[in-house]
C-alpha positions in Angstrom: -69.1 -53.5 123.2 -70.9 -50.2 123.1 -70.4 -47.8 120.2 -71.1 -44.1 120.1 -72.6 -42.4 117.1 -69.2 -40.7 116.4 -67.3 -44.0 116.5 -69.9 -45.7 114.4 -69.9 -43.0 111.7 -66.1 -42.9 111.8 -66.0 -46.5 110.8 -68.2 -45.8 107.7 -66.0 -45.9 104.7 -68.5 -45.0 102.0 -69.0 -41.2 101.9 -72.2 -41.6 99.9 -73.8 -43.8 102.6 -76.9 -42.1 104.0 -78.1 -44.7 106.5 -76.6 -47.5 108.5 -78.8 -50.4 109.7 -77.7 -52.2 112.9 -78.8 -55.3 114.7 -78.3 -54.2 118.3 -79.6 -55.5 121.6 -83.0 -53.9 120.9 -83.2 -55.9 117.7 -82.4 -59.2 119.3 -84.9 -58.7 122.1 -87.7 -57.4 119.9 -90.3 -59.9 118.8 -90.3 -58.3 115.4 -86.5 -58.0 115.1 -86.7 -54.3 114.2 -83.3 -53.0 113.1 -81.9 -49.7 114.2 -81.5 -47.2 111.4 -78.8 -44.6 112.1 -78.3 -41.5 110.0 -74.9 -41.4 108.4 -75.4 -37.7 107.8 -75.9 -36.8 111.4 -73.8 -33.9 112.7 -73.0 -33.1 116.3 -74.8 -29.9 117.3 -72.9 -29.3 120.5 -70.4 -27.0 118.9 -72.9 -24.8 117.1 -73.2 -21.1 117.8 -76.4 -20.4 119.8 -76.8 -17.0 118.2 -76.9 -18.2 114.6 -78.0 -21.9 115.0 -80.7 -21.6 117.7 -83.4 -23.3 115.6 -81.2 -26.3 114.7 -80.1 -26.6 118.3 -83.7 -26.6 119.6 -85.0 -29.2 117.1 -82.1 -31.2 115.8 -82.7 -33.8 113.0 -83.5 -37.3 114.3 -80.5 -39.6 114.5 -82.3 -43.0 114.5 -85.4 -45.0 114.2 -86.4 -48.6 114.1 -87.5 -50.5 111.0 -88.7 -54.0 110.2 -86.2 -55.9 108.1 -88.7 -55.9 105.3 -88.7 -52.1 105.2 -84.9 -51.7 105.1 -84.4 -52.1 101.4 -87.1 -49.5 100.5 -85.7 -47.0 103.0 -82.1 -47.4 101.8 -83.1 -47.1 98.2 -85.3 -44.0 98.7 -82.6 -42.3 100.7 -79.8 -43.2 98.3 -81.8 -41.8 95.3 -82.9 -38.7 97.2 -86.6 -39.7 97.0 -87.1 -39.1 100.7 -85.2 -37.9 103.8 -84.2 -39.5 107.0 -86.4 -37.2 109.1 -89.5 -38.2 107.2 -88.8 -41.9 107.8 -88.1 -41.3 111.4 -91.3 -39.4 111.7 -93.2 -42.2 110.1 -91.7 -44.7 112.5 -92.5 -42.5 115.5 -96.2 -42.3 114.4 -96.5 -46.1 114.7 -97.8 -47.4 118.0 -94.6 -49.4 118.6 -92.3 -46.8 117.0 -91.3 -49.3 114.2 -91.4 -48.5 110.5 -93.1 -51.0 108.4 -92.8 -51.5 104.6 -94.8 -49.0 102.6 
């Protein structure tokens, strides 16, 4: 079964949830079993007004990144406490050679 971001986030019951970690096909085929972190605060930018929201449309916030299971707790805790933001973690993951966030 394939899920879209919209259907995944519609299934999220906790309104305070900032991130959802998934074990998907990429996780199961990865030698390091990196989980997919999906932003629960992601918003669809397709309905934005191009006159007023051009900057957001041209560089939307990242929706996902991969993280080692050992990094998941720290990410979730920091995001829940407001000690970091999803985009910063996604950026840190993208800076890694394999695009996977490791424990800090």
